[in-house]
All heavy atoms as an XYZ file, in Angstrom:
862
protein
N     124.215     98.265    130.067
C     122.930     98.216    129.371
C     122.105     99.468    129.841
O     122.106     99.802    131.019
C     122.169     96.902    129.944
C     120.831     96.778    129.198
S     120.076     95.175    129.724
C     120.220     94.350    128.170
N     121.456    100.087    128.893
C     120.717    101.256    129.105
C     119.305    101.004    129.686
O     118.760     99.900    129.419
C     120.587    102.101    127.832
O     119.847    101.389    126.887
N     118.819    101.865    130.351
C     117.533    101.777    130.853
C     116.461    102.123    129.817
O     116.668    103.113    129.106
C     117.261    102.736    132.109
O     118.281    102.487    133.056
C     115.842    102.497    132.757
N     115.438    101.303    129.692
C     114.383    101.647    128.606
C     113.538    102.729    129.078
O     113.120    102.824    130.207
C     113.627    100.341    128.405
N     113.385    103.647    128.158
C     112.389    104.751    128.413
C     111.163    104.583    127.551
O     111.267    104.548    126.265
C     113.058    106.161    128.040
O     114.276    106.209    128.761
C     112.194    107.235    128.333
N     110.083    104.273    128.122
C     108.823    104.163    127.486
C     108.111    105.434    127.213
O     107.988    106.309    128.154
C     107.872    103.258    128.297
C     108.389    101.787    128.494
C     107.435    100.984    129.185
C     108.643    101.066    127.111
N     107.735    105.689    126.023
C     106.910    106.904    125.699
C     105.559    106.700    126.229
O     105.012    105.565    126.321
C     107.041    107.157    124.211
O     108.212    107.484    123.782
N     104.794    107.778    126.575
C     103.483    107.632    127.244
C     102.443    106.865    126.467
O     101.857    105.991    127.028
C     103.069    109.173    127.517
C     103.981    110.002    126.688
C     105.197    109.177    126.312
N     102.270    107.234    125.205
C     101.085    106.518    124.546
C     101.624    106.238    123.099
O     102.212    107.123    122.472
C      99.808    107.289    124.479
O      99.982    108.536    123.832
N     101.343    105.108    122.636
C     101.841    104.740    121.275
C     101.007    105.349    120.188
O      99.781    105.506    120.323
C     101.762    103.179    121.203
N     101.657    105.777    119.098
C     100.906    106.426    118.028
C     100.211    105.350    117.144
O      99.277    105.795    116.306
C     102.045    107.150    117.216
C     103.282    106.360    117.515
C     103.103    105.863    118.879
N     100.399    104.152    117.351
C      99.730    103.027    116.658
C      99.052    102.140    117.647
O      99.370    102.118    118.773
C     100.718    102.232    115.699
C     101.378    103.098    114.710
C     101.709    101.457    116.602
N      98.078    101.480    117.188
C      97.283    100.488    118.056
C      97.414     99.152    117.376
O      97.549     98.963    116.082
C      95.835    100.913    118.170
O      95.145    100.912    116.949
C      95.657    102.140    118.976
N      97.335     98.100    118.145
C      97.289     96.653    117.747
C      95.996     96.146    118.162
O      95.554     96.176    119.371
C      98.413     95.891    118.333
C      99.904     96.311    118.095
C     100.836     95.559    118.947
C     100.213     96.294    116.651
N      95.312     95.513    117.283
C      94.015     94.816    117.538
C      94.354     93.618    118.380
O      95.468     93.047    118.367
C      93.199     94.439    116.331
O      93.919     93.435    115.592
C      92.915     95.628    115.384
N      93.311     92.961    119.122
C      93.506     91.808    119.832
C      94.032     90.630    118.945
O      94.904     89.818    119.321
C      92.129     91.456    120.391
C      91.519     92.823    120.555
C      91.995     93.560    119.376
N      93.539     90.616    117.661
C      93.990     89.589    116.684
C      95.447     89.744    116.364
O      96.248     88.778    116.305
N      95.954     90.997    116.237
C      97.359     91.311    115.975
C      98.216     90.904    117.085
O      99.264     90.284    116.998
C      97.593     92.737    115.531
N      97.794     91.321    118.325
C      98.550     90.979    119.555
C      98.646     89.519    119.714
O      99.730     88.979    119.944
C      97.849     91.594    120.853
C      98.405     91.088    122.047
C      97.908     93.100    120.764
N      97.601     88.745    119.517
C      97.656     87.300    119.707
C      98.668     86.639    118.692
O      99.407     85.810    118.996
C      96.325     86.697    119.465
O      96.294     85.303    119.395
N      98.568     87.075    117.436
C      99.394     86.465    116.427
C     100.917     86.918    116.636
O     101.826     86.107    116.446
C      98.973     87.046    115.067
C      99.758     86.374    113.846
C      99.560     84.855    113.692
O      98.588     84.318    114.212
O     100.320     84.229    113.001
N     101.198     88.174    117.080
C     102.507     88.498    117.320
C     103.172     87.710    118.529
O     104.347     87.366    118.401
C     102.620     90.082    117.631
C     102.340     90.920    116.368
C     102.094     92.358    116.818
C     103.589     90.882    115.470
N     102.339     87.530    119.497
C     102.910     86.796    120.714
C     103.128     85.305    120.251
O     104.076     84.668    120.672
C     101.944     86.851    121.812
C     101.862     88.163    122.531
C     100.988     88.248    123.712
C     101.103     89.640    124.423
N     100.171     89.658    125.517
N     102.275     84.759    119.404
C     102.364     83.353    118.939
C     103.695     83.299    118.128
O     104.491     82.361    118.258
C     101.195     82.958    118.041
C     101.210     81.537    117.644
C      99.866     81.133    117.091
C      99.776     81.658    115.691
N      98.511     81.163    115.037
N     103.890     84.286    117.206
C     105.158     84.270    116.388
C     106.348     84.407    117.199
O     107.337     83.653    116.873
C     105.001     85.392    115.352
C     104.021     85.339    114.154
C     103.928     86.644    113.378
C     104.481     84.158    113.220
N     106.364     85.272    118.126
C     107.537     85.521    118.976
C     107.871     84.180    119.684
O     109.086     83.819    119.796
C     107.348     86.541    120.030
C     108.473     86.971    120.740
C     108.387     88.152    121.636
C     109.647     88.351    122.383
N     109.485     89.268    123.461
N     106.896     83.489    120.223
C     107.111     82.227    120.893
C     107.586     81.137    119.972
O     108.514     80.451    120.278
C     105.803     81.809    121.603
C     106.006     80.532    122.458
C     104.739     80.117    123.073
O     104.025     81.035    123.683
O     104.456     78.850    123.142
N     106.909     81.001    118.817
C     107.273     79.932    117.860
C     108.706     80.159    117.318
O     109.419     79.107    117.075
C     106.255     79.907    116.670
C     104.963     79.460    116.945
C     103.963     79.558    115.794
O     104.136     80.304    114.834
N     102.851     78.797    115.846
N     109.116     81.362    117.057
C     110.437     81.639    116.505
C     111.473     81.847    117.591
O     112.587     82.200    117.318
C     110.397     82.857    115.576
C     109.404     82.553    114.436
C     109.346     83.816    113.471
O     110.051     84.807    113.606
N     108.399     83.801    112.538
N     111.040     81.633    118.871
C     111.916     81.790    120.033
C     112.809     83.104    119.980
O     113.870     83.074    120.028
C     112.917     80.556    120.106
C     112.090     79.216    120.229
C     113.034     78.035    120.294
O     114.271     78.137    120.111
O     112.485     76.889    120.523
N     112.016     84.214    119.810
C     112.636     85.466    119.717
C     112.928     86.034    121.177
O     111.998     86.032    122.009
C     111.716     86.464    118.977
C     111.666     85.957    117.506
C     112.249     87.845    118.944
C     110.604     86.706    116.637
N     114.131     86.425    121.470
C     114.481     86.802    122.793
C     113.823     88.116    123.144
O     113.336     88.903    122.337
C     116.013     86.960    122.987
O     116.475     88.194    122.505
N     113.771     88.389    124.462
C     113.172     89.677    124.963
C     113.959     90.880    124.696
O     113.504     91.979    124.929
C     112.944     89.492    126.448
C     111.830     88.519    126.841
O     111.019     88.282    125.941
O     111.852     88.083    128.021
N     115.297     90.748    124.100
C     115.985     91.818    123.595
C     115.348     92.506    122.371
O     115.626     93.634    122.018
C     117.466     91.487    123.364
C     118.217     90.976    124.540
O     117.750     91.421    125.655
O     119.205     90.307    124.383
N     114.527     91.759    121.700
C     113.900     92.244    120.516
C     112.398     92.745    120.803
O     111.715     92.307    121.670
C     113.796     91.069    119.462
C     115.064     90.738    118.868
C     116.035     90.038    119.572
C     115.497     91.108    117.614
C     117.270     89.737    119.045
C     116.616     90.806    117.007
C     117.548     90.046    117.780
N     112.013     93.654    119.910
C     110.697     94.235    119.980
C     110.116     94.277    118.609
O     110.822     93.987    117.596
N     108.835     94.646    118.486
C     108.249     94.824    117.231
C     108.616     96.148    116.540
O     108.358     97.158    117.197
C     106.739     94.711    117.323
C     105.955     94.731    115.998
C     106.246     93.574    115.132
C     104.471     94.920    116.347
N     109.193     96.115    115.464
C     109.618     97.403    114.590
C     108.433     97.751    113.798
O     107.955     96.936    113.008
C     110.820     97.267    113.917
C     111.039     98.597    113.111
C     112.547     98.773    112.671
N     113.451     98.659    113.790
C     113.799     99.671    114.640
N     113.070    100.847    114.541
N     114.540     99.455    115.646
N     107.912     98.947    113.958
C     106.755     99.498    113.065
C     107.376    100.704    112.463
O     107.894    101.565    113.094
C     105.571     99.793    113.896
C     104.477    100.453    113.039
C     105.042     98.540    114.627
N     107.288    100.765    111.141
C     107.875    101.958    110.481
C     107.511    101.981    108.984
O     106.550    101.233    108.607
N     108.146    102.897    108.309
C     107.926    103.015    106.846
C     109.232    103.066    106.207
O     110.326    103.414    106.808
C     107.059    104.281    106.473
C     105.697    104.232    107.108
C     107.834    105.539    107.029
N     109.290    102.752    104.911
C     110.439    102.899    104.024
C     110.043    103.229    102.625
O     108.911    102.951    102.275
C     111.274    101.638    104.020
C     110.622    100.395    103.448
C     111.386     99.137    103.575
O     112.450     99.182    104.172
O     110.897     98.050    102.988
N     110.816    103.889    101.876
C     110.557    104.252    100.519
C     110.411    102.940     99.621
O     111.118    101.956     99.847
N     109.501    103.029     98.692
C     109.316    101.893     97.754
C     107.878    101.543     97.654
O     106.995    102.189     98.137
N     107.675    100.414     97.037
C     106.278     99.867     96.827
C     105.566    100.705     95.627
O     106.018    101.737     95.197
N     104.504    100.134     95.199
C     103.779    100.718     94.095
C     103.115    102.086     94.440
O     102.786    102.838     93.580
C     102.773     99.642     93.520
S     101.671     99.008     94.734
N     102.898    102.338     95.715
C     102.144    103.632     96.018
C     103.236    104.662     96.632
O     102.832    105.693     96.992
C     101.053    103.366     96.990
N     104.516    104.230     96.822
C     105.440    105.261     97.228
C     106.147    104.849     98.600
O     107.343    105.183     98.711
N     105.461    104.280     99.509
C     106.074    103.927    100.831
C     105.565    102.484    101.153
O     104.377    102.220    100.950
C     105.758    104.904    101.893
C     106.289    106.251    101.716
S     105.787    107.227    103.179
C     107.257    108.215    103.298
N     106.410    101.686    101.764
C     106.065    100.411    102.317
C     106.041    100.555    103.817
O     106.818    101.191    104.451
C     107.090     99.307    101.920
C     106.962     98.896    100.516
O     105.831     98.827     99.955
N     108.082     98.626     99.847
N     105.126     99.692    104.445
C     105.150     99.476    105.902
C     106.252     98.620    106.190
O     106.565     97.593    105.580
C     103.780     98.940    106.310
C     102.697     99.894    106.186
C     101.707     99.697    105.217
C     102.545    101.030    106.851
C     100.614    100.540    104.998
C     101.509    101.961    106.673
C     100.564    101.673    105.812
O      99.495    102.518    105.565
N     106.899     98.808    107.420
C     107.857     97.862    108.009
C     107.290     97.343    109.260
O     106.710     98.048    110.043
C     109.197     98.719    108.293
C     110.184     97.762    109.120
C     109.758     99.250    107.107
N     107.252     96.023    109.367
C     106.656     95.265    110.559
C     107.549     94.042    110.691
O     107.445     93.172    109.861
C     105.181     94.961    110.235
C     104.453     94.340    111.383
C     104.308     95.360    112.569
C     103.103     93.843    111.009
N     108.241     93.940    111.822
C     109.027     92.800    112.112
C     109.793     92.974    113.487
O     109.909     94.049    113.920
N     110.301     91.806    113.989
C     111.055     91.915    115.163
C     112.432     92.388    114.902
O     113.128     91.966    113.902
C     111.045     90.560    115.900
C     109.618     90.109    116.278
C     108.880     89.287    115.689
C     109.108     90.704    117.489
C     107.555     88.894    116.097
C     107.846     90.406    117.951
C     107.072     89.480    117.273
N     112.921     93.212    115.857
C     114.198     93.921    115.620
C     114.676     94.439    116.994
O     113.923     94.433    117.931
C     114.011     95.171    114.667
C     115.378     95.615    114.170
O     116.399     95.033    114.399
O     115.284     96.809    113.453
N     115.982     94.831    117.026
C     116.453     95.378    118.309
C     116.352     96.911    118.195
O     116.283     97.447    117.173
C     117.932     95.046    118.511
C     118.128     93.523    118.811
C     119.540     93.179    119.165
O     120.384     93.524    118.368
N     119.624     92.469    120.216
N     116.309     97.573    119.388
C     116.129     98.984    119.420
C     117.348     99.721    118.905
O     118.505     99.213    119.089
C     115.924     99.434    120.930
C     115.494    100.847    121.066
C     115.148    101.200    122.514
C     114.657    102.619    122.573
N     114.252    102.928    123.948
N     117.138    100.706    118.127
C     118.166    101.564    117.498
C     118.124    102.968    118.070
O     117.106    103.489    118.543
C     118.046    101.519    116.002
C     118.037    100.155    115.350
C     117.779    100.190    113.891
C     117.843     98.809    113.331
N     117.358     98.810    111.955
N     119.251    103.714    117.858
C     119.311    105.074    118.200
C     118.140    105.852    117.420
O     117.936    105.536    116.231
C     120.632    105.717    117.818
C     121.683    105.241    118.705
O     121.405    104.811    119.846
O     122.937    105.385    118.276
N     117.545    106.661    118.047
C     116.449    107.474    117.369
C     115.032    106.821    117.511
O     114.102    107.323    117.024
N     114.971    105.659    118.107
C     113.731    104.880    118.258
C     112.947    105.381    119.554
O     113.554    105.684    120.570
C     113.931    103.468    118.444
C     114.146    102.722    117.158
O     113.956    103.270    116.080
O     114.576    101.570    117.224
N     111.649    105.520    119.423
C     110.815    105.550    120.597
C     110.409    104.125    120.975
O     110.300    103.271    120.145
C     109.549    106.396    120.310
O     109.878    107.737    120.128
N     110.149    103.846    122.178
C     109.708    102.577    122.617
C     108.404    102.609    123.336
O     108.129    103.533    124.159
C     110.738    101.898    123.573
C     110.327    100.479    124.061
C     111.362     99.854    124.934
O     112.551    100.185    124.890
O     110.948     98.808    125.582
N     107.473    101.684    122.985
C     106.145    101.698    123.613
C     105.846    100.277    124.053
O     106.406     99.268    123.547
C     105.128    102.122    122.528
C     105.462    103.391    121.879
C     106.056    103.402    120.659
C     105.074    104.606    122.470
C     106.339    104.645    120.055
C     105.302    105.803    121.791
C     105.940    105.829    120.640
O     106.223    107.027    120.048
N     104.996    100.141    125.029
C     104.464     98.882    125.394
C     102.939     98.803    125.055
O     102.150     99.595    125.534
C     104.646     98.625    126.950
C     104.115     97.285    127.373
O     102.916     97.118    127.371
O     104.982     96.424    127.676
N     102.651     97.837    124.123
C     101.337     97.734    123.672
C     100.899     96.277    124.015
O     101.334     95.299    123.410
C     101.079     97.995    122.143
C     101.582     99.408    121.847
C      99.662     97.773    121.746
C     101.527     99.628    120.378
N     100.050     96.182    125.014
C      99.566     94.796    125.429
C     100.663     93.843    125.763
O     100.553     92.681    125.316
C      98.524     94.276    124.387
C      97.372     95.100    124.147
C      96.428     95.246    125.288
O      96.269     94.248    126.053
O      95.838     96.386    125.559
N     101.766     94.274    126.350
C     102.827     93.424    126.661
C     103.807     93.224    125.461
O     104.739     92.499    125.718
N     103.620     93.915    124.448
C     104.593     93.754    123.316
C     105.380     95.028    123.255
O     104.859     96.069    123.177
C     103.840     93.584    121.950
C     103.063     92.230    122.023
C     104.800     93.603    120.763
C     102.223     92.000    120.762
N     106.713     94.840    123.273
C     107.649     96.019    123.054
C     107.584     96.440    121.593
O     107.722     95.611    120.713
C     109.088     95.609    123.430
C     109.485     95.413    124.866
C     110.817     94.894    125.073
N     111.748     96.113    124.949
C     113.019     95.991    124.787
N     113.628     94.809    124.875
N     113.773     97.043    124.709
N     107.285     97.752    121.345
C     107.241     98.272    120.093
C     108.163     99.370    119.860
O     108.277    100.267    120.707
C     105.708     98.868    119.773
C     105.659     99.432    118.321
C     104.707     97.657    119.945
N     109.075     99.312    118.825
C     110.065    100.319    118.455
C     109.592    101.036    117.222
O     109.078    100.361    116.298
C     111.384     99.694    118.242
C     111.935     98.780    119.370
C     112.576     97.669    119.063
C     111.751     99.167    120.661
C     113.125     96.869    120.090
C     112.193     98.391    121.706
C     112.897     97.212    121.455
N     109.738    102.376    117.240
C     109.401    103.125    116.055
C     110.270    104.360    116.021
O     110.558    105.085    117.012
C     107.969    103.598    116.114
C     107.504    104.262    114.879
S     105.654    104.541    114.805
C     105.613    105.941    115.878
N     110.931    104.508    114.856
C     111.708    105.721    114.623
C     110.877    106.864    114.727
O     109.768    106.962    114.220
C     112.414    105.678    113.205
C     113.328    106.819    113.033
O     112.921    107.923    113.050
N     114.563    106.544    112.680
N     111.295    107.914    115.609
C     110.501    109.091    115.846
C     110.021    109.795    114.585
O     108.987    110.309    114.568
C     111.338    110.078    116.719
C     111.655    109.481    118.098
C     112.478    110.384    118.903
C     112.866    109.647    120.223
N     113.854    110.326    120.980
N     110.876    109.831    113.611
C     110.530    110.472    112.300
C     109.360    109.800    111.544
O     108.650    110.449    110.800
C     111.720    110.539    111.371
N     109.094    108.620    111.936
C     107.983    107.803    111.195
C     106.674    108.104    111.784
O     105.660    107.808    111.180
C     108.304    106.309    111.185
C     109.455    105.901    110.436
N     109.848    104.643    110.328
C     110.440    106.659    109.886
C     110.961    104.603    109.598
N     111.345    105.854    109.285
N     106.608    108.751    112.961
C     105.314    109.055    113.632
C     104.379    109.928    112.698
O     103.195    109.784    112.854
N     104.916    110.779    111.952
C     104.186    111.698    111.059
C     103.351    110.790    110.050
O     102.135    111.157    109.824
C     105.129    112.529    110.293
C     104.489    113.354    109.109
C     103.706    114.482    109.790
C     105.561    113.949    108.248
N     103.849    109.634    109.633
C     103.170    108.852    108.657
C     102.253    107.805    109.372
O     101.375    107.258    108.730
C     104.199    108.106    107.807
C     105.018    109.039    107.059
C     106.363    109.191    107.430
C     104.598    109.716    105.996
C     107.194    110.041    106.707
C     105.392    110.623    105.340
C     106.651    110.781    105.646
O     107.545    111.671    104.965
N     102.536    107.456    110.658
C     101.862    106.325    111.256
C     100.832    106.681    112.390
O     100.167    105.762    112.852
C     103.011    105.307    111.798
C     103.867    104.765    110.678
C     104.951    103.959    111.416
C     103.150    104.019    109.671
N     100.840    107.896    112.805
C     100.044    108.301    113.879
C      98.603    107.999    113.601
O      98.000    108.306    112.621
C     100.159    109.818    114.144
N      97.977    107.260    114.577
C      96.531    106.841    114.434
C      96.317    105.573    113.677
O      95.192    104.990    113.532
N      97.459    104.933    113.201
C      97.272    103.631    112.430
C      96.976    102.471    113.279
O      97.421    102.381    114.471
C      98.547    103.357    111.697
C      98.494    102.154    110.756
S      99.904    101.826    109.816
C     101.060    101.184    111.020
N      96.028    101.608    112.851
C      95.690    100.381    113.466
C      96.215     99.156    112.686
O      96.149     99.069    111.456
C      94.186    100.270    113.558
C      93.709     98.954    114.175
C      92.252     98.739    114.034
O      91.705     98.420    112.989
O      91.581     99.003    115.131
N      96.935     98.298    113.376
C      97.425     97.155    112.873
C      96.614     95.930    113.252
O      96.320     95.748    114.497
C      98.848     96.805    113.196
C      99.826     98.044    112.727
C      99.439     95.485    112.607
C     101.136     98.086    113.349
N      96.141     95.130    112.330
C      95.277     94.041    112.535
C      95.831     92.691    111.944
O      96.678     92.857    111.107
C      93.868     94.301    112.002
C      92.758     93.298    112.522
O      93.012     92.536    113.440
O      91.689     93.348    112.011
N      95.324     91.647    112.348
C      95.662     90.401    111.707
C      94.407     89.737    111.243
O      93.484     89.410    112.049
C      96.425     89.458    112.704
C      96.882     88.213    112.001
C      98.057     88.183    111.114
C      96.228     86.904    112.125
C      98.481     87.049    110.486
C      96.670     85.895    111.548
C      97.745     85.849    110.700
N      94.339     89.353    110.015
C      93.168     88.649    109.367
C      93.645     87.249    109.126
O      94.634     86.917    108.671
C      92.836     89.338    108.048
C      92.502     90.788    108.076
C      91.194     91.094    108.696
C      90.816     92.504    108.683
N      89.657     92.936    109.391
N      92.620     86.350    109.435
C      92.809     84.931    109.291
C      91.577     84.348    108.709
O      90.872     83.555    109.352
C      93.222     84.261    110.673
C      93.690     82.867    110.478
O      93.944     82.389    109.289
N      93.859     82.108    111.607
N      91.235     84.760    107.562
C      90.046     84.267    106.862
C      90.326     83.688    105.490
O      91.449     83.627    105.000
N      89.218     83.255    104.813
C      89.350     82.674    103.479
C      89.760     83.732    102.449
O      90.480     83.372    101.452
C      88.079     82.001    103.105
C      87.683     80.843    103.953
C      86.244     80.308    103.529
C      88.720     79.686    103.811
N      89.232     84.986    102.630
C      89.620     85.935    101.650
C      90.886     86.704    101.874
O      91.376     87.259    101.040
C      88.437     87.001    101.487
C      88.187     87.672    102.849
O      88.589     87.135    103.889
O      87.418     88.764    102.833
N      91.434     86.624    103.108
C      92.632     87.318    103.409
C      93.315     86.727    104.571
O      92.580     86.269    105.617
C      92.382     88.829    103.681
N      94.659     86.702    104.642
C      95.427     86.216    105.753
C      96.597     87.042    105.889
O      97.402     87.134    104.953
C      95.806     84.708    105.602
C      96.651     84.287    106.794
C      96.855     82.694    106.769
N      97.876     82.287    107.671
C      97.762     82.214    108.968
N      96.705     82.592    109.567
N      98.813     81.801    109.681
N      96.869     87.647    107.035
C      98.159     88.272    107.240
C      97.774     89.613    107.942
O      96.657     89.943    108.377
N      98.819     90.432    108.226
C      98.725     91.760    108.919
C      98.107     92.766    107.898
O      98.555     92.808    106.744
C     100.033     92.124    109.534
C     100.459     91.331    110.614
C     101.344     90.285    110.477
C      99.992     91.521    111.905
C     101.765     89.437    111.543
C     100.366     90.725    112.969
C     101.235     89.665    112.837
N      97.185     93.620    108.415
C      96.651     94.660    107.633
C      96.952     96.071    108.354
O      97.121     96.005    109.586
C      95.159     94.481    107.362
O      94.499     94.423    108.646
C      94.865     93.188    106.649
N      96.870     97.068    107.609
C      97.296     98.395    108.135
C      96.118     99.292    107.807
O      95.854     99.582    106.563
C      98.565     98.856    107.552
C      99.718     97.982    107.708
C      99.945     96.992    106.746
C     100.501     97.985    108.818
C     101.000     96.112    106.900
C     101.555     97.073    108.980
C     101.833     96.155    108.087
N      95.497     99.887    108.779
C      94.455    100.947    108.600
C      95.024    102.338    109.002
O      95.092    102.517    110.187
C      93.256    100.586    109.481
C      92.091    101.563    109.298
O      92.121    102.401    108.342
N      91.182    101.456    110.087
N      95.533    102.979    108.078
C      96.311    104.191    108.218
C      95.490    105.432    107.826
O      95.193    105.628    106.661
C      97.585    104.146    107.463
C      98.508    105.273    107.821
O      98.110    106.327    108.343
N      99.744    105.192    107.384
N      94.988    106.226    108.756
C      94.249    107.448    108.409
C      95.018    108.491    107.628
O      94.400    109.405    107.085
C      93.729    107.968    109.740
C      94.778    107.470    110.754
C      95.210    106.148    110.186
N      96.401    108.375    107.682
C      97.208    109.396    106.938
C      97.468    109.028    105.499
O      98.059    109.863    104.784
C      98.595    109.486    107.750
C      98.375    109.772    109.165
O      97.787    110.800    109.533
N      98.849    108.912    110.026
N      97.100    107.821    105.105
C      97.281    107.416    103.754
C      96.431    108.053    102.818
O      95.184    107.876    102.945
C      97.233    105.885    103.672
N      96.873    108.791    101.780
C      95.966    109.315    100.823
C      95.645    108.412     99.747
O      94.508    108.496     99.030
C      96.660    110.666    100.132
O      97.874    110.269     99.507
N      96.436    107.346     99.531
C      96.090    106.254     98.656
C      96.833    104.992     99.082
O      97.911    105.095     99.665
C      96.422    106.611     97.183
O      97.776    106.739     97.016
N      96.380    103.834     98.755
C      97.030    102.597     98.990
C      97.117    101.690     97.791
O      96.300    101.989     96.827
C      96.363    101.786    100.199
O      95.047    101.523     99.800
C      96.365    102.603    101.512
N      97.983    100.732     97.784
C      98.017     99.819     96.671
C      96.999     98.736     96.962
O      96.390     98.567     97.981
C      99.400     99.242     96.525
S      99.975     98.184     97.787
N      96.829     97.909     95.987
C      95.826     96.733     96.054
C      96.142     95.689     97.091
O      95.277     95.147     97.701
N      97.523     95.539     97.359
C      97.832     94.521     98.381
C      97.823     95.101     99.858
O      97.807     94.325    100.766
C      99.262     94.028     98.069
S     100.589     95.155     98.291
N      97.749     96.448     99.974
C      97.621     97.069    101.298
C      98.932     97.163    102.046
O      98.878     97.617    103.198
N      99.967     96.853    101.458
C     101.294     96.914    102.138
C     102.108     98.214    101.681
O     103.124     98.500    102.166
C     102.191     95.714    101.956
O     102.538     95.581    100.636
N     101.541     99.014    100.779
C     102.140    100.215    100.288
C     101.111    101.311    100.262
O     100.006    101.114    100.161
C     102.665     99.939     98.808
O     103.162    101.044     98.302
N     101.635    102.534    100.525
C     100.676    103.710    100.556
C     101.508    104.958    100.196
O     102.712    105.050    100.077
C     100.207    103.860    102.014
C     101.153    104.337    103.025
C     101.155    105.659    103.409
C     102.127    103.562    103.545
C     102.058    106.223    104.331
C     103.107    103.987    104.505
C     103.011    105.329    104.826
N     100.674    106.023    100.037
C     101.242    107.356     99.761
C     100.553    108.260    100.784
O      99.344    108.095    101.183
C     101.168    107.858     98.375
O      99.809    108.035     97.968
N     101.256    109.277    101.200
C     100.701    110.260    102.226
C     100.711    111.628    101.609
O     101.365    112.008    100.815
C     101.435    110.167    103.498
């Protein structure tokens, strides 16, 4: 087993609401400690790129961060698109789910899960 190398500071932040919801999901779904939160981007969506957010195992080319006790994995190449992004969790009447506040997005779609840079 390889030794985890944590990068000094994460390019993304998680709000207290996101941290709370992620810890709750990990516990409810009985996700093992071998998994961390994958944050990234992929081509597609109505605005050109979709956000990736889900529990996954570490892959070659990933940086690993610890944000409030949550292991976060991110492909190094995605940092260009995600640097400075804040991930929040909304639990209200008008919106429920994870939201992405990305200062690098030049436009976003109406649902907020797709963007262009």
